[in-house]
C-alpha beads as a LAMMPS data file, in Angstrom:
LAMMPS data file: protein, C-alpha beads

464 atoms
463 bonds

1 atom types
1 bond types

-500.0 500.0 xlo xhi
-500.0 500.0 ylo yhi
-500.0 500.0 zlo zhi

Masses

1 110.0

Atoms # bond

1 1 1 70.540 338.080 -76.403
2 1 1 73.287 340.462 -77.874
3 1 1 75.686 337.211 -78.243
4 1 1 72.963 335.312 -80.140
5 1 1 72.669 338.387 -82.263
6 1 1 76.798 338.266 -82.837
7 1 1 77.853 340.917 -80.589
8 1 1 80.936 339.995 -78.797
9 1 1 80.240 339.099 -75.332
10 1 1 82.710 338.075 -72.313
11 1 1 83.170 334.493 -73.979
12 1 1 83.576 335.286 -77.186
13 1 1 86.329 337.935 -75.907
14 1 1 87.643 335.410 -73.921
15 1 1 88.150 333.357 -76.592
16 1 1 89.757 336.102 -78.754
17 1 1 92.392 336.565 -76.094
18 1 1 93.324 333.234 -76.065
19 1 1 93.759 332.979 -79.838
20 1 1 96.078 336.261 -79.624
21 1 1 97.825 334.270 -76.616
22 1 1 98.927 331.776 -79.779
23 1 1 101.569 328.870 -78.789
24 1 1 101.328 329.412 -75.151
25 1 1 97.640 328.964 -74.589
26 1 1 98.094 325.757 -76.835
27 1 1 101.073 324.523 -74.362
28 1 1 98.846 325.086 -71.668
29 1 1 95.870 323.380 -73.137
30 1 1 98.122 320.390 -73.797
31 1 1 99.758 320.377 -70.364
32 1 1 96.211 320.400 -68.547
33 1 1 94.738 317.732 -70.897
34 1 1 97.450 315.332 -69.711
35 1 1 97.723 316.249 -65.989
36 1 1 95.947 313.839 -63.380
37 1 1 92.503 315.183 -62.669
38 1 1 92.537 313.540 -59.327
39 1 1 94.046 315.789 -56.061
40 1 1 96.121 312.597 -55.041
41 1 1 98.220 312.388 -58.228
42 1 1 98.531 316.108 -58.648
43 1 1 99.643 316.224 -54.818
44 1 1 102.493 313.845 -55.658
45 1 1 103.514 315.578 -58.870
46 1 1 103.748 318.934 -56.656
47 1 1 106.162 316.994 -54.347
48 1 1 107.842 314.899 -57.033
49 1 1 108.509 317.091 -59.922
50 1 1 110.494 320.029 -57.707
51 1 1 112.569 316.833 -56.205
52 1 1 113.470 315.460 -59.752
53 1 1 114.324 318.789 -61.068
54 1 1 116.524 319.458 -57.990
55 1 1 118.152 316.185 -58.187
56 1 1 118.721 316.612 -61.866
57 1 1 120.490 319.987 -61.479
58 1 1 122.674 318.681 -58.242
59 1 1 123.561 315.662 -60.522
60 1 1 124.246 317.962 -63.565
61 1 1 126.531 320.206 -61.476
62 1 1 128.062 317.047 -59.631
63 1 1 129.177 315.546 -62.791
64 1 1 130.147 318.695 -64.549
65 1 1 132.367 319.942 -62.202
66 1 1 133.467 317.077 -59.396
67 1 1 133.356 313.823 -61.233
68 1 1 135.138 315.675 -64.007
69 1 1 137.600 317.335 -62.015
70 1 1 138.594 314.467 -59.538
71 1 1 138.765 312.228 -62.962
72 1 1 141.137 314.683 -64.497
73 1 1 143.348 315.031 -61.334
74 1 1 143.786 311.464 -61.090
75 1 1 144.634 311.132 -64.561
76 1 1 147.172 313.468 -64.849
77 1 1 148.735 311.954 -61.879
78 1 1 148.934 308.716 -63.665
79 1 1 149.895 310.296 -66.754
80 1 1 152.939 311.960 -65.009
81 1 1 154.244 308.869 -63.454
82 1 1 154.158 307.239 -67.006
83 1 1 156.297 309.958 -68.186
84 1 1 158.769 309.868 -65.594
85 1 1 159.072 306.121 -66.310
86 1 1 159.626 306.977 -70.225
87 1 1 162.217 309.460 -68.381
88 1 1 164.121 306.947 -66.503
89 1 1 164.151 304.567 -69.409
90 1 1 165.293 307.038 -71.929
91 1 1 168.191 308.268 -69.326
92 1 1 169.252 304.991 -68.301
93 1 1 169.165 302.277 -71.166
94 1 1 172.124 300.364 -69.122
95 1 1 169.318 298.759 -66.547
96 1 1 169.365 295.066 -67.773
97 1 1 165.994 293.833 -68.589
98 1 1 164.801 297.017 -67.124
99 1 1 164.268 295.411 -63.772
100 1 1 164.812 298.485 -61.781
101 1 1 161.824 300.619 -63.812
102 1 1 159.420 297.776 -63.089
103 1 1 160.305 297.560 -59.469
104 1 1 159.888 301.517 -59.109
105 1 1 156.627 301.346 -60.929
106 1 1 155.522 298.621 -58.924
107 1 1 156.682 299.722 -55.048
108 1 1 156.624 303.317 -55.663
109 1 1 154.217 304.486 -58.372
110 1 1 151.573 301.568 -57.678
111 1 1 151.652 300.519 -61.756
112 1 1 152.437 297.354 -63.207
113 1 1 155.047 298.256 -66.019
114 1 1 156.687 296.438 -68.433
115 1 1 159.003 297.004 -71.429
116 1 1 158.218 294.897 -74.489
117 1 1 160.205 294.599 -77.463
118 1 1 159.218 296.739 -80.452
119 1 1 155.908 295.882 -82.455
120 1 1 153.122 297.622 -83.899
121 1 1 150.168 298.847 -81.732
122 1 1 147.281 297.404 -81.263
123 1 1 144.143 298.898 -83.464
124 1 1 142.023 301.373 -81.417
125 1 1 139.581 299.488 -78.916
126 1 1 135.750 300.170 -79.124
127 1 1 134.904 303.212 -77.230
128 1 1 132.369 303.124 -74.592
129 1 1 129.235 304.884 -74.782
130 1 1 130.173 307.298 -71.452
131 1 1 133.641 307.558 -72.242
132 1 1 134.858 310.096 -69.614
133 1 1 137.941 308.433 -68.686
134 1 1 138.830 307.423 -72.040
135 1 1 138.628 310.974 -73.586
136 1 1 140.687 312.614 -70.679
137 1 1 143.420 310.063 -70.633
138 1 1 143.842 310.474 -74.307
139 1 1 144.014 313.944 -74.192
140 1 1 146.539 314.251 -70.987
141 1 1 148.900 311.478 -72.926
142 1 1 148.698 313.478 -76.028
143 1 1 149.583 316.618 -74.101
144 1 1 152.124 315.488 -71.930
145 1 1 153.889 312.411 -73.465
146 1 1 153.518 313.338 -76.949
147 1 1 154.200 309.630 -78.411
148 1 1 152.104 307.198 -80.348
149 1 1 150.124 305.237 -77.852
150 1 1 147.011 303.033 -77.261
151 1 1 145.054 302.461 -74.116
152 1 1 142.177 300.200 -73.167
153 1 1 139.543 301.010 -70.682
154 1 1 137.037 298.121 -71.219
155 1 1 138.939 295.087 -71.586
156 1 1 139.758 294.743 -67.874
157 1 1 137.259 296.038 -65.511
158 1 1 139.581 296.653 -62.568
159 1 1 142.456 297.937 -64.518
160 1 1 143.261 300.268 -67.508
161 1 1 146.180 299.197 -70.105
162 1 1 148.090 302.076 -71.412
163 1 1 150.979 301.035 -74.235
164 1 1 153.514 304.004 -75.406
165 1 1 155.387 303.647 -78.340
166 1 1 158.865 304.439 -77.907
167 1 1 160.534 303.521 -80.983
168 1 1 162.625 300.650 -80.549
169 1 1 160.203 299.350 -77.985
170 1 1 156.770 299.503 -76.477
171 1 1 156.105 300.451 -72.933
172 1 1 152.834 298.757 -71.490
173 1 1 151.546 299.990 -68.213
174 1 1 148.632 298.561 -65.929
175 1 1 147.080 300.952 -63.682
176 1 1 143.961 300.212 -61.208
177 1 1 140.800 302.144 -62.437
178 1 1 140.666 303.901 -59.283
179 1 1 144.162 305.539 -59.914
180 1 1 142.748 307.387 -63.118
181 1 1 139.077 307.704 -62.434
182 1 1 136.791 308.959 -60.122
183 1 1 135.069 305.094 -59.593
184 1 1 133.255 305.723 -56.196
185 1 1 130.989 308.541 -57.647
186 1 1 128.164 306.056 -58.207
187 1 1 128.028 305.969 -54.154
188 1 1 126.726 309.993 -54.271
189 1 1 124.154 308.965 -57.114
190 1 1 122.805 306.117 -55.202
191 1 1 122.419 307.631 -52.227
192 1 1 120.917 310.801 -53.730
193 1 1 118.630 308.463 -55.414
194 1 1 117.716 306.418 -52.671
195 1 1 116.979 309.481 -50.431
196 1 1 114.698 310.830 -52.883
197 1 1 112.883 307.424 -52.951
198 1 1 112.323 307.621 -49.321
199 1 1 111.426 311.049 -49.347
200 1 1 108.780 310.334 -51.731
201 1 1 107.443 307.471 -49.882
202 1 1 106.836 309.506 -46.862
203 1 1 105.327 312.125 -49.059
204 1 1 102.994 309.671 -50.563
205 1 1 101.972 308.398 -46.776
206 1 1 101.536 311.746 -45.877
207 1 1 99.439 312.858 -48.793
208 1 1 97.564 310.225 -48.649
209 1 1 96.383 310.449 -44.873
210 1 1 95.650 314.115 -45.534
211 1 1 93.705 313.661 -48.864
212 1 1 91.401 310.714 -46.906
213 1 1 89.267 313.224 -45.077
214 1 1 88.773 315.567 -48.299
215 1 1 87.551 312.197 -50.073
216 1 1 85.405 311.463 -47.233
217 1 1 83.720 314.819 -47.240
218 1 1 82.968 314.765 -50.960
219 1 1 81.644 311.193 -50.560
220 1 1 79.375 312.387 -47.672
221 1 1 78.354 315.547 -49.826
222 1 1 77.673 313.457 -52.431
223 1 1 75.448 310.786 -50.506
224 1 1 73.357 313.894 -49.055
225 1 1 72.729 315.414 -52.284
226 1 1 71.371 312.079 -53.641
227 1 1 69.280 311.443 -50.320
228 1 1 70.741 308.656 -49.155
229 1 1 72.155 308.401 -45.274
230 1 1 75.478 309.562 -44.169
231 1 1 77.275 306.836 -42.153
232 1 1 80.155 307.251 -39.952
233 1 1 81.479 310.351 -41.454
234 1 1 83.216 312.921 -38.945
235 1 1 85.697 315.617 -39.523
236 1 1 89.009 315.020 -39.407
237 1 1 92.173 315.572 -41.065
238 1 1 93.998 319.393 -41.414
239 1 1 92.260 322.181 -39.833
240 1 1 90.898 323.404 -43.415
241 1 1 89.288 320.097 -43.723
242 1 1 87.898 320.112 -40.545
243 1 1 86.210 323.354 -41.022
244 1 1 84.829 322.384 -44.336
245 1 1 83.386 319.247 -42.666
246 1 1 81.976 321.260 -39.733
247 1 1 80.483 323.648 -42.049
248 1 1 79.040 320.964 -44.005
249 1 1 77.682 319.019 -41.105
250 1 1 76.164 322.189 -39.840
251 1 1 74.488 322.713 -43.498
252 1 1 73.042 319.392 -43.026
253 1 1 71.335 319.976 -39.513
254 1 1 69.857 323.398 -40.884
255 1 1 68.392 321.996 -43.781
256 1 1 66.909 318.617 -42.094
257 1 1 65.547 320.933 -39.285
258 1 1 63.939 323.248 -41.925
259 1 1 62.357 319.908 -43.898
260 1 1 61.270 318.960 -40.450
261 1 1 59.653 321.994 -39.358
262 1 1 58.155 322.172 -43.085
263 1 1 56.644 318.473 -42.740
264 1 1 55.200 319.279 -39.210
265 1 1 53.638 322.662 -40.621
266 1 1 51.972 320.480 -43.439
267 1 1 51.017 317.622 -41.560
268 1 1 48.843 320.388 -39.522
269 1 1 47.480 322.213 -42.572
270 1 1 46.558 319.082 -44.240
271 1 1 44.926 317.944 -41.296
272 1 1 42.899 321.274 -40.900
273 1 1 42.090 321.555 -44.523
274 1 1 40.845 317.951 -44.765
275 1 1 38.827 318.621 -42.019
276 1 1 36.849 321.334 -43.752
277 1 1 36.888 319.199 -46.775
278 1 1 34.831 316.271 -44.872
279 1 1 32.523 318.851 -43.588
280 1 1 31.348 319.956 -46.818
281 1 1 30.896 316.341 -48.064
282 1 1 29.062 315.906 -44.940
283 1 1 26.771 318.590 -45.585
284 1 1 26.484 317.719 -49.470
285 1 1 24.904 314.374 -48.477
286 1 1 22.171 316.121 -46.651
287 1 1 21.455 318.097 -49.736
288 1 1 20.135 315.361 -51.477
289 1 1 20.587 314.573 -55.207
290 1 1 20.529 317.044 -58.047
291 1 1 22.837 318.822 -60.680
292 1 1 23.798 321.497 -58.238
293 1 1 24.681 319.105 -55.723
294 1 1 26.791 316.884 -58.163
295 1 1 28.658 319.970 -59.380
296 1 1 29.414 320.794 -55.846
297 1 1 30.384 317.397 -54.937
298 1 1 33.100 317.454 -58.121
299 1 1 34.221 320.634 -56.825
300 1 1 35.336 319.080 -53.311
301 1 1 36.769 316.230 -55.057
302 1 1 38.905 318.480 -57.424
303 1 1 40.112 320.476 -54.422
304 1 1 40.913 317.265 -52.687
305 1 1 42.859 316.213 -55.559
306 1 1 44.821 319.524 -55.653
307 1 1 45.170 319.722 -52.038
308 1 1 47.043 316.444 -52.262
309 1 1 49.048 317.339 -55.138
310 1 1 50.466 320.758 -53.440
311 1 1 51.048 318.904 -50.322
312 1 1 52.684 316.051 -52.141
313 1 1 55.182 318.769 -54.007
314 1 1 55.705 320.855 -50.763
315 1 1 56.313 318.003 -48.656
316 1 1 58.917 316.467 -51.020
317 1 1 60.711 312.953 -50.274
318 1 1 63.077 313.787 -47.383
319 1 1 61.567 311.356 -45.156
320 1 1 61.905 308.240 -47.262
321 1 1 64.802 306.258 -46.868
322 1 1 66.625 304.943 -50.177
323 1 1 66.325 301.196 -50.806
324 1 1 67.407 298.718 -53.755
325 1 1 64.311 298.707 -55.901
326 1 1 63.580 296.682 -59.056
327 1 1 63.415 298.688 -61.940
328 1 1 61.823 296.735 -64.463
329 1 1 58.983 296.042 -61.877
330 1 1 58.655 299.754 -61.261
331 1 1 58.673 300.648 -65.048
332 1 1 55.823 297.934 -65.366
333 1 1 53.905 299.208 -62.780
334 1 1 54.205 302.823 -64.705
335 1 1 52.825 300.884 -67.733
336 1 1 50.071 299.229 -66.275
337 1 1 48.835 302.699 -64.600
338 1 1 49.360 304.154 -68.455
339 1 1 46.899 301.505 -69.867
340 1 1 44.448 302.068 -67.019
341 1 1 44.563 306.053 -68.451
342 1 1 43.372 304.519 -71.666
343 1 1 46.694 304.503 -73.513
344 1 1 48.787 301.373 -74.778
345 1 1 52.107 301.079 -73.261
346 1 1 55.504 298.855 -73.674
347 1 1 58.613 298.135 -71.418
348 1 1 61.808 297.397 -72.383
349 1 1 64.899 297.354 -69.891
350 1 1 68.429 296.392 -70.215
351 1 1 71.561 296.434 -67.503
352 1 1 71.479 295.827 -63.620
353 1 1 67.766 295.228 -62.398
354 1 1 67.859 296.838 -58.887
355 1 1 69.500 300.429 -58.121
356 1 1 69.221 302.277 -54.890
357 1 1 66.336 305.158 -54.773
358 1 1 63.932 306.284 -52.627
359 1 1 61.007 303.771 -54.080
360 1 1 57.770 306.016 -53.390
361 1 1 59.140 309.153 -54.797
362 1 1 60.579 307.925 -58.074
363 1 1 57.401 305.839 -58.430
364 1 1 55.502 308.937 -57.980
365 1 1 57.891 310.908 -60.537
366 1 1 57.499 308.005 -63.165
367 1 1 53.790 307.870 -62.620
368 1 1 53.468 311.630 -63.307
369 1 1 55.499 311.223 -66.511
370 1 1 53.458 308.326 -67.585
371 1 1 50.311 310.253 -66.772
372 1 1 51.208 313.097 -68.593
373 1 1 52.011 311.065 -71.738
374 1 1 48.940 309.149 -71.483
375 1 1 46.800 312.072 -71.279
376 1 1 47.732 313.515 -74.967
377 1 1 48.879 310.279 -76.714
378 1 1 47.370 306.704 -77.451
379 1 1 50.802 305.160 -77.576
380 1 1 53.488 305.373 -74.950
381 1 1 57.134 303.343 -74.660
382 1 1 59.095 303.291 -71.599
383 1 1 62.737 302.104 -71.638
384 1 1 65.082 301.768 -68.857
385 1 1 68.943 301.306 -68.750
386 1 1 71.065 300.828 -65.635
387 1 1 74.662 300.505 -66.823
388 1 1 78.150 302.300 -66.254
389 1 1 77.110 303.564 -62.797
390 1 1 73.587 305.587 -64.211
391 1 1 69.983 304.795 -64.382
392 1 1 68.312 306.124 -67.644
393 1 1 64.763 305.997 -67.993
394 1 1 62.621 307.251 -71.192
395 1 1 59.278 307.806 -71.475
396 1 1 58.005 308.405 -75.201
397 1 1 54.620 309.117 -76.894
398 1 1 53.063 309.650 -80.099
399 1 1 51.125 312.714 -78.792
400 1 1 51.126 316.314 -80.211
401 1 1 54.176 317.669 -78.108
402 1 1 55.012 320.906 -76.648
403 1 1 57.212 323.426 -78.643
404 1 1 61.093 323.425 -78.010
405 1 1 60.800 326.738 -76.313
406 1 1 58.835 325.591 -73.687
407 1 1 60.782 322.494 -72.645
408 1 1 62.011 324.341 -69.667
409 1 1 58.734 326.332 -68.874
410 1 1 56.849 323.227 -68.161
411 1 1 58.572 322.505 -65.263
412 1 1 57.291 325.691 -63.581
413 1 1 54.859 325.161 -60.824
414 1 1 51.523 325.802 -61.640
415 1 1 52.277 326.766 -65.161
416 1 1 49.281 326.042 -67.513
417 1 1 49.274 326.045 -71.281
418 1 1 46.428 326.136 -73.822
419 1 1 46.790 322.336 -74.237
420 1 1 49.021 321.605 -70.844
421 1 1 50.690 318.758 -71.045
422 1 1 51.938 319.193 -67.120
423 1 1 48.308 319.810 -66.098
424 1 1 47.062 316.760 -64.159
425 1 1 43.618 315.686 -63.575
426 1 1 43.092 318.052 -60.808
427 1 1 44.531 320.963 -62.883
428 1 1 47.136 321.752 -60.323
429 1 1 50.085 321.933 -63.088
430 1 1 52.601 320.192 -60.868
431 1 1 53.032 316.774 -62.463
432 1 1 56.047 317.534 -64.116
433 1 1 57.438 319.859 -61.378
434 1 1 57.063 317.018 -58.838
435 1 1 59.004 314.623 -60.919
436 1 1 61.999 317.050 -61.470
437 1 1 62.139 317.445 -57.873
438 1 1 62.120 313.898 -57.141
439 1 1 64.612 313.334 -59.891
440 1 1 67.167 316.304 -58.564
441 1 1 66.498 314.732 -55.155
442 1 1 68.064 311.723 -56.638
443 1 1 71.159 313.855 -57.611
444 1 1 70.075 313.311 -61.457
445 1 1 67.690 315.440 -64.012
446 1 1 65.098 315.313 -66.419
447 1 1 65.511 316.513 -70.234
448 1 1 62.875 316.691 -72.886
449 1 1 62.987 316.199 -76.496
450 1 1 61.519 314.934 -79.420
451 1 1 60.020 311.834 -79.601
452 1 1 60.811 309.056 -82.153
453 1 1 56.926 308.390 -82.228
454 1 1 56.325 312.103 -83.121
455 1 1 55.239 313.275 -79.584
456 1 1 57.402 314.360 -76.594
457 1 1 60.276 312.545 -74.957
458 1 1 61.068 312.657 -71.476
459 1 1 64.521 311.357 -70.164
460 1 1 65.252 310.597 -66.686
461 1 1 68.842 310.154 -65.569
462 1 1 70.363 309.574 -62.035
463 1 1 73.419 308.082 -60.815
464 1 1 72.928 304.243 -60.051

Bonds

1 1 1 2
2 1 2 3
3 1 3 4
4 1 4 5
5 1 5 6
6 1 6 7
7 1 7 8
8 1 8 9
9 1 9 10
10 1 10 11
11 1 11 12
12 1 12 13
13 1 13 14
14 1 14 15
15 1 15 16
16 1 16 17
17 1 17 18
18 1 18 19
19 1 19 20
20 1 20 21
21 1 21 22
22 1 22 23
23 1 23 24
24 1 24 25
25 1 25 26
26 1 26 27
27 1 27 28
28 1 28 29
29 1 29 30
30 1 30 31
31 1 31 32
32 1 32 33
33 1 33 34
34 1 34 35
35 1 35 36
36 1 36 37
37 1 37 38
38 1 38 39
39 1 39 40
40 1 40 41
41 1 41 42
42 1 42 43
43 1 43 44
44 1 44 45
45 1 45 46
46 1 46 47
47 1 47 48
48 1 48 49
49 1 49 50
50 1 50 51
51 1 51 52
52 1 52 53
53 1 53 54
54 1 54 55
55 1 55 56
56 1 56 57
57 1 57 58
58 1 58 59
59 1 59 60
60 1 60 61
61 1 61 62
62 1 62 63
63 1 63 64
64 1 64 65
65 1 65 66
66 1 66 67
67 1 67 68
68 1 68 69
69 1 69 70
70 1 70 71
71 1 71 72
72 1 72 73
73 1 73 74
74 1 74 75
75 1 75 76
76 1 76 77
77 1 77 78
78 1 78 79
79 1 79 80
80 1 80 81
81 1 81 82
82 1 82 83
83 1 83 84
84 1 84 85
85 1 85 86
86 1 86 87
87 1 87 88
88 1 88 89
89 1 89 90
90 1 90 91
91 1 91 92
92 1 92 93
93 1 93 94
94 1 94 95
95 1 95 96
96 1 96 97
97 1 97 98
98 1 98 99
99 1 99 100
100 1 100 101
101 1 101 102
102 1 102 103
103 1 103 104
104 1 104 105
105 1 105 106
106 1 106 107
107 1 107 108
108 1 108 109
109 1 109 110
110 1 110 111
111 1 111 112
112 1 112 113
113 1 113 114
114 1 114 115
115 1 115 116
116 1 116 117
117 1 117 118
118 1 118 119
119 1 119 120
120 1 120 121
121 1 121 122
122 1 122 123
123 1 123 124
124 1 124 125
125 1 125 126
126 1 126 127
127 1 127 128
128 1 128 129
129 1 129 130
130 1 130 131
131 1 131 132
132 1 132 133
133 1 133 134
134 1 134 135
135 1 135 136
136 1 136 137
137 1 137 138
138 1 138 139
139 1 139 140
140 1 140 141
141 1 141 142
142 1 142 143
143 1 143 144
144 1 144 145
145 1 145 146
146 1 146 147
147 1 147 148
148 1 148 149
149 1 149 150
150 1 150 151
151 1 151 152
152 1 152 153
153 1 153 154
154 1 154 155
155 1 155 156
156 1 156 157
157 1 157 158
158 1 158 159
159 1 159 160
160 1 160 161
161 1 161 162
162 1 162 163
163 1 163 164
164 1 164 165
165 1 165 166
166 1 166 167
167 1 167 168
168 1 168 169
169 1 169 170
170 1 170 171
171 1 171 172
172 1 172 173
173 1 173 174
174 1 174 175
175 1 175 176
176 1 176 177
177 1 177 178
178 1 178 179
179 1 179 180
180 1 180 181
181 1 181 182
182 1 182 183
183 1 183 184
184 1 184 185
185 1 185 186
186 1 186 187
187 1 187 188
188 1 188 189
189 1 189 190
190 1 190 191
191 1 191 192
192 1 192 193
193 1 193 194
194 1 194 195
195 1 195 196
196 1 196 197
197 1 197 198
198 1 198 199
199 1 199 200
200 1 200 201
201 1 201 202
202 1 202 203
203 1 203 204
204 1 204 205
205 1 205 206
206 1 206 207
207 1 207 208
208 1 208 209
209 1 209 210
210 1 210 211
211 1 211 212
212 1 212 213
213 1 213 214
214 1 214 215
215 1 215 216
216 1 216 217
217 1 217 218
218 1 218 219
219 1 219 220
220 1 220 221
221 1 221 222
222 1 222 223
223 1 223 224
224 1 224 225
225 1 225 226
226 1 226 227
227 1 227 228
228 1 228 229
229 1 229 230
230 1 230 231
231 1 231 232
232 1 232 233
233 1 233 234
234 1 234 235
235 1 235 236
236 1 236 237
237 1 237 238
238 1 238 239
239 1 239 240
240 1 240 241
241 1 241 242
242 1 242 243
243 1 243 244
244 1 244 245
245 1 245 246
246 1 246 247
247 1 247 248
248 1 248 249
249 1 249 250
250 1 250 251
251 1 251 252
252 1 252 253
253 1 253 254
254 1 254 255
255 1 255 256
256 1 256 257
257 1 257 258
258 1 258 259
259 1 259 260
260 1 260 261
261 1 261 262
262 1 262 263
263 1 263 264
264 1 264 265
265 1 265 266
266 1 266 267
267 1 267 268
268 1 268 269
269 1 269 270
270 1 270 271
271 1 271 272
272 1 272 273
273 1 273 274
274 1 274 275
275 1 275 276
276 1 276 277
277 1 277 278
278 1 278 279
279 1 279 280
280 1 280 281
281 1 281 282
282 1 282 283
283 1 283 284
284 1 284 285
285 1 285 286
286 1 286 287
287 1 287 288
288 1 288 289
289 1 289 290
290 1 290 291
291 1 291 292
292 1 292 293
293 1 293 294
294 1 294 295
295 1 295 296
296 1 296 297
297 1 297 298
298 1 298 299
299 1 299 300
300 1 300 301
301 1 301 302
302 1 302 303
303 1 303 304
304 1 304 305
305 1 305 306
306 1 306 307
307 1 307 308
308 1 308 309
309 1 309 310
310 1 310 311
311 1 311 312
312 1 312 313
313 1 313 314
314 1 314 315
315 1 315 316
316 1 316 317
317 1 317 318
318 1 318 319
319 1 319 320
320 1 320 321
321 1 321 322
322 1 322 323
323 1 323 324
324 1 324 325
325 1 325 326
326 1 326 327
327 1 327 328
328 1 328 329
329 1 329 330
330 1 330 331
331 1 331 332
332 1 332 333
333 1 333 334
334 1 334 335
335 1 335 336
336 1 336 337
337 1 337 338
338 1 338 339
339 1 339 340
340 1 340 341
341 1 341 342
342 1 342 343
343 1 343 344
344 1 344 345
345 1 345 346
346 1 346 347
347 1 347 348
348 1 348 349
349 1 349 350
350 1 350 351
351 1 351 352
352 1 352 353
353 1 353 354
354 1 354 355
355 1 355 356
356 1 356 357
357 1 357 358
358 1 358 359
359 1 359 360
360 1 360 361
361 1 361 362
362 1 362 363
363 1 363 364
364 1 364 365
365 1 365 366
366 1 366 367
367 1 367 368
368 1 368 369
369 1 369 370
370 1 370 371
371 1 371 372
372 1 372 373
373 1 373 374
374 1 374 375
375 1 375 376
376 1 376 377
377 1 377 378
378 1 378 379
379 1 379 380
380 1 380 381
381 1 381 382
382 1 382 383
383 1 383 384
384 1 384 385
385 1 385 386
386 1 386 387
387 1 387 388
388 1 388 389
389 1 389 390
390 1 390 391
391 1 391 392
392 1 392 393
393 1 393 394
394 1 394 395
395 1 395 396
396 1 396 397
397 1 397 398
398 1 398 399
399 1 399 400
400 1 400 401
401 1 401 402
402 1 402 403
403 1 403 404
404 1 404 405
405 1 405 406
406 1 406 407
407 1 407 408
408 1 408 409
409 1 409 410
410 1 410 411
411 1 411 412
412 1 412 413
413 1 413 414
414 1 414 415
415 1 415 416
416 1 416 417
417 1 417 418
418 1 418 419
419 1 419 420
420 1 420 421
421 1 421 422
422 1 422 423
423 1 423 424
424 1 424 425
425 1 425 426
426 1 426 427
427 1 427 428
428 1 428 429
429 1 429 430
430 1 430 431
431 1 431 432
432 1 432 433
433 1 433 434
434 1 434 435
435 1 435 436
436 1 436 437
437 1 437 438
438 1 438 439
439 1 439 440
440 1 440 441
441 1 441 442
442 1 442 443
443 1 443 444
444 1 444 445
445 1 445 446
446 1 446 447
447 1 447 448
448 1 448 449
449 1 449 450
450 1 450 451
451 1 451 452
452 1 452 453
453 1 453 454
454 1 454 455
455 1 455 456
456 1 456 457
457 1 457 458
458 1 458 459
459 1 459 460
460 1 460 461
461 1 461 462
462 1 462 463
463 1 463 464
């Protein structure tokens, strides 16, 4: 109540703290909103993200240190060989046709050299996007040879062409790309990426096998919560998952044992009380007819009705097996019961007609809602919808309704109001209580609200 009056409570303090954290909290909300919600994708991210980060760091270090260093060393060797050829050409100009220079370049240096007549150097060639070799080789030629030059690292994929302007002639050299560039570095990247994919595939298979027992446990718990039979479930997987599965099975056994004991006890109580009521009726038949006897007979009938209501509430519907049920036919049965109670009723339905429910228990819940509406109204509208995995049934009336603050209170057992809408004909006050108990046993909920007809609206929503 203090929070409603404007005093800061725990929630508001937490909101204020999140606001003070500023951008970090906003980033956290953004990351959380875009993270996968299921366990398997999150587990894959836990494995894949560190692997990707590690591989990225390794690749960066390799590119930055090893690849550039090897490329620079190879390019330095090729540049020194070209400088040596230039030195030979300028020191021994008497070599006719420069045949000796070409032979030395071919046999000793592994280069294809040719001395051309003086001609202008070609215009600069288009630089590749990733121009590690182009940058490195150009820098080394500028630093060591210091003459005008032109290089082409793109035109011939397996060779690098270099032209050096010697003033009155041009030296053209073809070098294998492997002599100037660490061309086999991609093998490391391929191996690294391939190994990562293999490891990721193994992790996916392993995680899938580890998550399946968790999914099976969740499905079993959901089925048990909806009152459906659990078939073929057994503990498996990691030790912690097995412990959780064993705990769930033990909990289910305890609940079923408790329900069985309660049912057995109620059967005995029901037999004994019915025997007493039968004696009352038999004794009343010998008293003849009269106003007093009629009132006593009415009291016995009321006691019988209240007894049946109490036993129905206490017994629940745990013994009934869920089955596919025709929802439109069920709603027509409820409407027929409403008409027998003296109110007019209409039925509308859309979606898939069949749903898996406990037929008798679900019928009893809807009959209680219909009877509750018919007792206080002249017109009742029943609508059903089965779509998107949910069954929604709405019962509306044109009665006086109940105060909004009493929407939750009317579901309490034995609660009586002055104009008690949850009070059945026997006066037990269990109609809405039984209805909610049945609906919750199906994994759903009942919500009350204001009807478009002016009275009360009861909306049942269960998984379909």
